[in-house]
C-alpha positions in Angstrom: 81.5 206.4 112.0 82.2 205.5 108.3 84.1 202.2 108.7 81.9 199.6 110.4 83.0 196.4 112.0 86.0 194.5 110.5 85.2 191.0 111.6 81.6 190.9 110.5 81.5 187.0 110.7 81.8 186.8 114.4 78.2 187.4 115.3 76.9 185.0 112.7 79.3 182.1 113.2 77.5 181.1 116.4 74.5 180.1 114.4 75.5 176.5 113.7 72.3 175.8 111.9 72.7 178.6 109.4 73.2 176.9 106.1 73.0 179.6 103.5 74.3 177.8 100.4 74.8 174.4 98.8 77.0 173.0 96.1 76.7 169.8 94.0 78.8 168.3 91.2 77.4 168.3 87.7 76.1 164.8 86.8 77.9 164.8 83.5 81.3 165.0 85.1 81.8 161.2 85.2 80.8 160.9 81.6 83.2 163.7 80.7 86.1 161.8 82.3 85.2 158.6 80.5 84.9 160.4 77.2 88.2 162.2 77.8 90.0 158.8 78.1 88.5 157.4 74.9 89.1 160.7 73.0 92.7 160.8 74.2 93.4 157.4 72.6 91.8 158.6 69.4 94.1 161.6 69.4 97.2 159.5 69.9 96.1 157.4 66.9 95.7 160.5 64.8 99.2 161.7 65.7 100.5 158.2 64.9 98.8 158.6 61.5 100.4 162.0 60.9 103.8 160.5 61.9 103.4 157.7 59.3 102.4 160.3 56.7 105.4 162.5 57.4 107.8 159.5 57.3 106.5 158.2 54.0 106.4 161.6 52.3 108.2 161.4 48.9 108.3 165.1 47.9 109.0 168.4 49.7 105.5 169.6 49.0 103.8 166.5 50.4 106.0 166.8 53.5 105.1 170.4 54.1 101.4 169.7 53.7 101.7 166.8 56.2 103.7 168.9 58.5 101.1 171.7 58.4 98.3 169.4 59.4 100.5 167.7 62.1 101.2 171.1 63.7 97.5 172.1 63.4 96.3 168.9 64.9 98.8 169.2 67.7 97.5 172.7 68.5 93.9 171.4 68.4 94.8 168.5 70.7 96.5 170.8 73.1 93.5 173.1 73.2 91.2 170.1 73.7 93.4 168.7 76.5 93.5 172.0 78.4 89.7 172.3 78.0 89.3 169.0 79.8 90.5 170.6 83.0 87.1 172.4 83.1 85.2 169.2 82.7 86.8 167.1 85.5 85.1 168.6 88.6 82.4 171.1 87.5 80.0 172.2 90.3 76.8 174.2 90.6 76.0 176.3 93.7 72.8 177.7 95.1 72.3 180.4 97.8 69.4 181.0 100.1 69.3 184.8 100.8 65.7 184.4 102.0 67.1 182.6 105.1 69.4 185.5 105.8 66.5 187.9 105.4 64.4 185.9 107.8 67.2 185.9 110.3 67.5 189.7 110.0 63.8 190.1 110.4 63.8 188.0 113.5 66.7 190.0 115.1 67.0 193.6 113.9 70.1 194.1 116.0 72.0 192.0 113.4 71.6 194.9 110.9 74.3 196.7 112.9 76.7 193.8 112.1 76.2 193.9 108.4 79.4 194.8 106.6 79.8 198.0 104.6 80.0 197.7 100.8 82.0 199.9 98.5 80.9 199.8 94.8 83.5 200.8 92.3 82.3 201.7 88.8 84.7 202.4 86.0 84.2 204.5 82.9 86.7 206.0 80.5 85.1 207.9 77.6 81.8 209.8 77.7 81.5 209.6 73.9 81.9 205.8 73.7 80.3 205.1 77.1 77.3 207.4 77.4 77.1 209.1 80.8 73.5 208.1 81.1 74.4 204.5 80.9 76.9 204.9 83.7 74.3 206.8 85.7 71.8 204.0 85.3 74.4 201.5 86.6 75.1 203.6 89.7 71.4 204.1 90.4 70.7 200.4 90.1 73.3 199.5 92.8 72.3 202.5 95.0 68.8 200.8 95.0 70.1 197.6 96.6 68.0 196.1 99.4 70.7 197.0 101.9 71.1 199.6 104.6 71.9 202.9 102.8 74.4 204.0 105.4 76.5 200.9 104.7 76.6 201.5 101.0 79.0 203.8 99.1 79.3 204.2 95.3 82.5 205.5 93.8 82.6 206.3 90.1 86.0 206.4 88.4 86.0 208.7 85.4 89.2 207.9 83.6 88.3 210.3 80.8 88.4 213.2 83.3 85.2 214.6 81.7 82.9 217.4 83.0 80.1 215.6 81.1 80.3 212.6 83.4 80.4 214.7 86.5 77.4 216.7 85.3 75.5 213.5 84.6 76.1 212.4 88.2 75.1 215.7 89.6 71.8 215.3 87.9 71.7 211.6 89.0 72.2 212.6 92.7 69.1 214.8 92.5 67.0 212.1 90.7 68.1 209.5 93.2 66.2 211.3 96.0 63.0 210.4 94.0 64.0 207.1 92.4 65.2 205.2 95.5 62.1 205.6 97.7 59.9 204.9 94.6 61.7 201.6 94.1 61.2 200.7 97.8 57.6 201.7 97.9 56.6 200.0 94.7 58.9 197.0 95.3 60.5 197.5 91.9 62.9 194.7 91.1 64.3 196.4 87.9 66.2 199.3 89.5 67.9 200.5 86.4 65.7 203.5 85.6 66.2 203.3 81.8 65.2 199.6 81.7 62.3 200.2 84.1 60.8 203.1 82.1 61.4 201.3 78.8 59.1 198.5 79.8 55.5 199.6 80.1 56.3 202.8 82.1 56.8 206.4 81.2 60.0 208.3 82.0 59.0 210.7 84.8 62.2 212.7 84.8 62.9 213.0 81.1 64.2 216.6 81.6 67.4 215.5 83.4 68.0 212.8 80.8 67.7 215.4 77.9 70.0 217.9 79.7 72.7 215.3 80.0 72.4 214.0 76.5 72.3 217.5 75.0 75.5 218.3 77.0 77.2 215.2 75.5 76.1 216.1 72.0 77.6 219.6 72.5 80.7 218.2 74.1 80.6 220.5 77.0 78.5 221.7 80.0 77.0 225.2 79.4 77.0 227.8 82.1 73.2 227.9 82.3 73.2 224.2 83.2 75.2 224.9 86.4 72.6 226.1 88.8 74.3 226.1 92.3 77.5 227.4 93.9 78.5 223.9 94.9 78.3 222.8 91.3 80.2 225.8 90.1 83.0 225.0 92.5 83.2 221.5 91.3 83.5 222.5 87.7 86.1 225.1 88.5 88.5 222.2 89.2 88.9 221.8 85.5 91.5 224.5 84.9 92.7 225.9 81.6 94.8 223.3 79.8 93.2 220.3 81.3 92.8 217.3 79.0 91.8 213.7 79.5 95.5 212.8 79.6 96.8 215.7 81.7 94.7 216.9 84.7 94.8 217.0 88.5 92.9 214.7 90.8 89.2 215.7 90.9 87.1 214.2 93.7 83.5 215.4 94.3 81.3 214.1 97.1 77.8 214.2 95.6 75.9 212.3 98.3 76.9 211.5 101.9 75.1 208.7 103.6 75.3 210.3 107.0 73.6 213.5 105.9 71.7 213.3 102.6 68.1 212.0 102.6 65.6 211.2 99.9 62.1 212.7 99.7 60.8 210.1 102.1 63.3 211.1 104.7 65.5 208.0 104.4 69.3 208.2 104.2 70.8 207.6 100.8 74.0 205.8 99.9 77.2 207.9 99.5 78.0 208.8 95.9 81.5 210.0 95.0 82.9 211.1 91.6 86.7 210.4 91.2 89.0 211.3 88.3 92.6 210.3 89.2 95.4 212.6 88.4 97.0 212.0 85.0 100.2 213.2 83.4 101.9 212.4 80.1 105.1 211.7 82.0 103.6 209.1 84.3 102.3 205.7 83.4 98.7 205.2 84.2 98.3 201.4 83.7 94.9 201.6 82.0 91.9 200.1 83.8 94.0 198.4 86.4 95.6 201.7 87.4 92.2 203.4 87.6 90.8 200.6 89.8 93.8 200.7 92.1 93.3 204.5 92.5 89.7 203.8 93.3 90.6 201.2 95.9 92.8 203.7 97.7 90.2 206.5 97.5 87.5 204.3 98.8 89.8 203.1 101.6 90.5 206.7 102.6 86.7 207.5 102.7 84.9 204.4 103.9 87.2 201.4 103.7 84.4 198.9 103.5 85.5 195.3 103.9 83.6 194.3 100.8 84.1 195.8 97.3 81.9 195.4 94.2 83.6 196.2 90.9 81.5 197.0 87.9 82.0 198.2 84.3 80.0 201.3 83.4 77.4 199.3 81.5 77.0 196.4 84.0 73.9 197.3 86.0 72.3 195.5 88.9 69.4 193.2 87.9 68.6 191.9 91.4 68.3 194.2 94.4 69.1 191.2 96.8 72.5 190.4 95.3 74.4 191.7 98.3 72.5 189.3 100.6 73.3 186.5 98.1 76.9 187.3 98.5 76.7 187.3 102.3 75.5 183.7 102.2 79.1 182.8 101.5 80.7 185.2 104.0 78.8 184.6 107.2 77.9 181.5 109.2 80.0 178.4 110.1 80.6 177.6 106.4 82.5 180.8 105.7 86.0 180.2 104.4 89.0 182.2 105.8 90.9 182.2 102.5 87.9 183.2 100.3 88.9 186.2 98.3 86.1 187.0 95.8 82.7 185.9 94.5 82.2 186.2 90.8 78.9 186.5 89.0 78.6 185.6 85.3 78.6 188.3 82.6 75.1 188.3 81.2 73.8 190.7 78.5 70.7 192.5 77.5 69.6 193.1 73.9 71.3 190.0 72.5 69.4 189.1 69.3 67.9 185.6 68.9 70.9 184.1 67.1 73.6 186.0 69.0 75.3 186.5 65.7 78.6 187.8 67.1 78.8 185.1 69.8 78.7 187.9 72.4 77.4 185.8 75.2 80.7 183.9 75.4 78.7 181.1 77.0 81.7 178.8 77.4 83.8 181.5 79.0 81.1 183.0 81.3 78.9 180.0 82.0 80.4 176.6 81.1 84.2 176.7 81.8 83.9 178.8 84.9 81.9 176.0 86.6 85.0 173.8 86.1 87.2 176.5 87.6 84.9 176.7 90.6 85.2 172.9 91.2 89.0 173.1 91.2 90.3 176.1 93.1 87.7 178.8 92.4 86.1 180.9 89.7 88.3 183.2 87.6 87.7 187.0 87.4 85.6 188.2 84.5 86.3 191.9 84.7 83.0 193.0 86.2 80.2 191.8 88.5 82.6 190.6 91.2 82.5 191.1 95.0 85.9 191.1 96.7 87.0 191.0 100.2 89.1 194.1 100.5 91.9 192.2 102.2 92.4 190.1 99.0 94.3 193.1 97.5 96.8 193.2 100.3 99.0 190.1 100.1 98.3 186.4 100.8 95.8 184.8 103.2 98.5 184.1 105.6 100.6 187.3 105.3 99.0 190.6 104.5 101.0 193.2 102.5 100.3 196.4 104.4 100.4 199.7 102.5 102.9 202.4 103.4 100.1 204.6 104.7 98.3 202.6 107.5 95.1 204.6 106.8 94.7 202.5 103.6 95.1 199.1 105.4 92.0 196.9 105.1 91.6 196.8 108.9 91.7 200.6 109.4 88.6 202.2 110.7 87.6 205.5 109.1 86.2 207.8 111.8 85.6 211.0 109.8 82.8 211.9 107.4 83.8 211.4 103.8 83.5 215.2 103.0 85.8 216.2 105.9 89.0 218.1 104.9 91.2 215.4 106.3 89.5 212.7 104.3 89.4 214.7 101.1 93.1 215.6 101.4 94.1 212.0 101.8 91.8 210.9 98.9 93.4 213.5 96.6 96.9 212.4 97.7 96.4 208.7 97.0 94.8 209.4 93.6 97.9 211.3 92.4 99.8 210.0 89.4 103.0 209.7 91.3 101.6 208.1 94.4 102.5 204.5 93.4 106.2 205.2 92.8 108.4 203.0 95.0 105.4 201.1 96.3 104.1 197.5 95.6 100.8 198.7 94.1 100.3 196.7 90.9 102.8 194.1 91.8 101.8 192.8 95.2 98.9 195.0 96.1 95.7 195.8 94.2 95.0 194.8 90.6 98.2 193.6 88.9 99.9 195.6 86.1 101.5 194.0 83.1 98.6 193.0 80.9 95.6 194.5 79.1 93.5 191.8 80.6 93.9 192.9 84.2 91.1 190.7 85.4 92.6 187.5 84.1 96.1 188.4 85.3 95.0 189.5 88.8 92.8 186.4 89.1 95.8 184.2 88.2 98.0 186.0 90.7 95.5 185.8 93.5 94.9 182.1 93.1 98.6 181.5 93.0 98.9 183.4 96.3 96.5 181.0 97.9 93.2 182.9 97.7 90.1 180.9 96.7 86.9 182.1 95.0 83.3 181.2 94.3 81.1 181.3 91.2 77.5 182.3 91.8 75.1 181.9 88.9 71.5 182.6 90.2 68.5 181.9 88.0 67.8 185.7 87.8 70.9 187.3 86.5 72.6 189.5 89.2 73.9 191.8 86.6 73.2 192.7 82.9 75.5 194.5 80.5 75.9 195.6 76.9 77.6 193.7 74.2 79.1 194.9 70.8 76.5 195.3 68.1 78.8 195.5 65.2 81.4 193.0 64.0 84.5 195.3 64.1 83.8 196.2 67.8 83.4 192.5 68.6 86.7 191.6 66.9 88.6 194.5 68.4 87.5 193.6 71.8 88.5 190.0 71.3 91.9 191.1 69.8 92.6 193.2 72.9 91.9 190.3 75.2 94.2 188.0 73.1 97.0 190.6 73.2 96.6 190.7 77.0 96.6 187.0 77.3 99.8 186.7 75.4 101.4 189.2 77.7 100.6 186.9 80.6 101.7 183.7 78.9 105.1 185.1 78.0 105.7 186.6 81.4 107.4 185.0 84.5 103.9 184.3 85.8 102.9 182.2 82.9 100.0 179.8 83.9 101.6 176.8 82.3 104.8 177.1 84.5 104.3 179.4 87.4 100.5 178.7 87.6 101.0 174.9 87.5 103.6 175.0 90.3 101.5 177.2 92.5 98.0 175.8 91.9 98.4 172.3 90.5 98.2 170.8 87.1 94.5 171.1 86.4 94.2 174.7 87.5 97.3 175.6 85.6 95.9 174.0 82.4 92.6 175.8 83.0 94.3 179.2 83.0 96.6 178.2 80.2 93.6 177.3 77.9 92.7 181.0 77.7 96.2 182.1 76.9 96.2 179.6 74.0 93.3 181.4 72.2 95.5 183.1 69.6 97.0 179.8 68.5 93.6 178.9 67.1 94.6 181.0 64.1 97.0 178.4 62.7 94.7 175.3 62.5 91.8 177.5 61.4 93.9 179.0 58.6 95.3 175.6 57.7 92.0 173.8 57.4 90.4 176.9 55.8 92.9 177.2 52.9 95.1 174.1 52.4 92.5 171.4 51.6 90.7 173.9 49.3 93.8 174.7 47.4 94.5 171.0 47.0 90.9 170.4 45.8 91.3 173.1 43.1 94.5 171.3 42.0 92.8 167.9 42.0 95.0 166.6 44.9 93.6 164.3 47.6 95.1 164.9 51.0 92.6 163.3 53.4 91.9 159.5 53.9 89.3 158.0 51.5 85.8 157.1 52.8 86.7 153.5 52.3 89.8 153.6 54.5 89.9 152.9 58.2 91.5 156.2 59.0 88.3 158.0 57.8 86.4 156.5 60.7 89.0 158.0 63.1 88.5 161.5 61.6 84.7 161.0 61.8 84.9 160.1 65.5 87.2 163.0 66.3 85.0 165.5 64.6 81.6 164.2 65.8 82.9 163.6 69.3 84.3 167.1 69.7 81.3 168.8 68.2 78.9 166.6 70.2 80.5 167.4 73.5 80.6 171.1 72.5 76.9 171.2 71.7 76.0 169.3 74.8 77.8 171.7 77.1 76.3 174.7 75.3 72.7 173.5 75.3 72.8 172.2 78.9 73.8 175.7 80.1 70.8 177.3 78.4 72.0 177.8 74.9 70.2 177.1 71.7 71.3 175.3 68.5 70.9 178.6 66.6 73.2 180.4 69.0 75.7 177.5 69.0 75.9 177.8 65.2 76.6 181.5 65.5 79.2 180.7 68.1 81.0 178.3 65.7 80.9 180.9 62.9 82.4 183.6 65.1 85.1 181.1 66.3 86.2 180.7 62.7 86.0 184.4 61.9 88.0 185.3 65.0 90.6 182.6 64.1 91.3 184.5 60.8 91.0 188.0 62.3 91.3 188.9 65.9 93.4 185.9 66.9 95.7 186.3 63.9 96.0 190.1 64.3 96.6 189.8 68.1 99.7 187.7 67.3 100.8 190.1 64.6 100.4 193.1 67.0 101.8 191.5 70.1 105.2 190.2 68.9 106.5 193.6 67.6 105.7 194.9 71.0 107.4 191.9 72.7 110.6 192.6 70.9 110.4 196.4 71.6 109.4 197.7 68.2 105.9 199.1 69.1 103.5 199.5 71.9 99.7 199.2 72.1 97.1 201.0 74.2 93.7 200.3 75.7 90.8 200.8 73.3 87.4 201.3 74.8 84.6 199.3 73.2 81.9 201.7 72.1 78.5 201.4 73.9 76.9 204.0 71.6 74.1 202.5 69.4 73.3 203.9 65.9 69.6 203.5 65.1 70.1 201.8 61.7 72.9 199.6 63.1 70.7 198.5 66.0 67.8 197.7 63.6 70.1 195.5 61.5 71.5 193.8 64.6 68.0 193.0 65.9 67.2 191.4 62.5 70.4 189.2 62.7 72.2 191.0 59.9 76.0 191.2 60.1 77.5 194.7 60.4 80.7 195.2 58.4 80.4 198.8 57.2 84.0 200.0 57.8 87.0 199.0 55.8 89.3 196.9 58.1 92.2 194.6 57.4 90.8 192.2 59.9 87.9 191.5 57.5 90.2 190.4 54.6 91.4 186.9 55.8 87.8 185.7 56.6 86.6 187.0 53.2 89.5 185.3 51.4 88.6 182.0 53.1 84.9 182.5 52.2 85.7 183.1 48.5 88.2 180.2 48.3 85.9 177.7 49.9 83.0 178.8 47.7 85.0 178.2 44.5 86.6 175.0 45.7 83.3 173.5 46.8 81.7 174.2 43.4 84.8 172.9 41.6 84.8 169.7 43.7 81.2 169.0 43.0 81.8 169.5 39.3 84.8 167.2 39.4 82.6 164.5 41.0 79.9 165.0 38.3 82.5 164.6 35.6 83.7 161.3 37.0 86.2 161.9 39.7 85.9 159.5 42.7 83.8 161.0 45.5 85.5 158.4 47.8 88.8 160.4 47.7 87.4 163.9 47.5 84.6 163.6 50.0 86.3 165.1 53.1 87.7 168.1 51.1 84.4 168.8 49.5 82.5 168.4 52.8 85.0 170.8 54.6 84.8 173.4 51.8 81.0 173.2 51.8 80.8 173.5 55.6 82.9 176.6 55.5 80.8 177.9 52.6 77.6 177.5 54.7 79.2 179.2 57.7 80.2 182.1 55.4 76.8 182.9 54.1 76.6 186.3 55.9 79.9 187.3 54.2 78.5 186.4 50.7 75.4 188.4 51.5 77.4 191.4 52.6 79.6 191.3 49.5 77.1 190.7 46.7 73.5 191.2 47.8 73.2 194.0 50.3 73.1 197.7 49.6 72.8 199.1 53.1 75.6 200.9 55.1 76.6 197.6 56.8 77.7 195.8 53.6 81.4 195.0 53.0 83.1 198.1 51.5 83.9 197.7 47.8 87.6 198.3 48.3 87.7 195.5 50.9 86.0 193.1 48.5 88.4 194.0 45.7 91.4 193.6 47.9 90.1 190.3 49.2 89.5 189.0 45.6 93.0 190.0 44.5 94.7 188.4 47.5 92.6 185.2 47.1 93.7 184.9 43.5 97.3 185.6 44.5 97.2 183.0 47.3 95.8 180.4 44.8 98.6 181.1 42.4 101.4 181.1 45.0 100.0 178.1 46.9 99.5 176.0 43.7 103.0 176.9 42.6 104.7 176.0 45.8 102.7 173.0 47.0 101.1 171.4 44.1 
């Protein structure tokens, strides 16, 4: 049988002494609440000060300047207030998988009651996401310390590429050697590439070379296809097939009930899936691919637990499934628990994390606050779901039209049987979802480029709860962008998707607050407000500097009482920011990089996300899903390891940050000269300090413009364009405002 028991908690719930996890509130929560009360009063005073300034403005220019700072500070205050929702009830959890292991060792019959697990791995482009990286991810989860007959791995190739299938054919052969080797040697690092890269030699380099050569050629040669089974698989790519137009292609590479490794042990099932695509049918990007994979896995194994992974997110701990079961079995298991999210952690981050790729607040700090309220939000990868979470609410399941896809259905045929394969091909068809509730009430939700955020919001609004697990040894590790343009494009895509949710009928500030309560609604809203950072960052990055160049004072003097208020607000916000960052394992150097990237994003990805979203919102244009490249160039990787920024390409997103860097450099120097010549530092201090601060933050930009000669420097035409626009903004700004 391929299904396994549905109610896998029954046997375990009788063990009343089985306490497999704990949770405790973070000790800084009480201090956070006290600080929030004091800081709120300070913000109200600041807004009162802005009101006075607006009322007493005597010219149009002074009114517009005051209005700009008022709007900017209102946005900053809104962002700060929504962030406080994370700081009210943050918690930390701990699991005890060793207790579960001991229980299984004491009673081997309990192994029969362990639930099946389906692993869903998503990839979309073999040239941006190398097939060997996807293979390593699959092999790492196939090596879990879990009964092989209860584990199935489904790989969604949304690029419909023969190269990916070929890589997994080779992987299925290598798995017969790799899996028993890991068990025999008690290898913890079960990603082959990572294992052999650290003090070990690659014992099967031939297969790796075969795959990489095929990718370089862009096709699989006839001589690489050695068996009739493989030949039949590749024959499914008929003439005229493209990545956007092809039939469903499903290939069972390993079957847990039949295939064994060289030691005679059963191996997990491994299935390649490329859903049908047609130019005339919407495919709904990653959410559509995941829904197709949910249906295919339901038709073949229908495991009650699903693990979703991006192609580069490999397992770093073979006991992760047991860690998850600590929340699903025993008397403490919650009936409305829908998913368990692990943090996104990354390998290969340089010492300074120059692109802020760890997103420590998003993946480590804020999610603890989510967890203390209603549950962790989805992060797109590294999440274990109860299959039933995709079928309605905890109290009323939304059953699919075909009862064979229902979460309580028991599959009683082998995955390679004709009946099962026929159903799998049918449910992966591009027209299958027509006149169904897939994407609206079932599966991952459609309507946003950030399907993880949107689905998470909808699931929580429906009454499902979740858990954040952050073990000391990362459960998963992934890749992060190693050049600036990839980092900004990724962030821009997220921001476009977040705006899609905010302006929908399921907006977290309205629908979310009604469904989940004020704090949870604000927590979700905080993410959708990301693009609005662009206005205050642009205001504080340009306006005080233009005023300084024109000899105009716009901030309180050092001798005035209002200066103390500004000082408290700045030091208080940054102090709390640093404290959260460092307490969750960050360093001051990484925090500084995070601040730099926040400013760069504010003038690039946040700004351009707004500019790209609103034409689409009013129906002028559309946007697609761009895959972030996982391919590493040798020179680029070397510069990244050295902490050198990678510009390299000419992009309009680089222009606003470069303009800000140039303007702040000049205004800082002009301000210092003015003070030397006799101007009062008392009145210019805040503007000079701000310009100097931005100048220091922008050091990598100056280096890439003026000092570097490598391929990662800022292109000359981008520099010239930025200089011209900076001069133009100075002339226009000075004419209109000063």
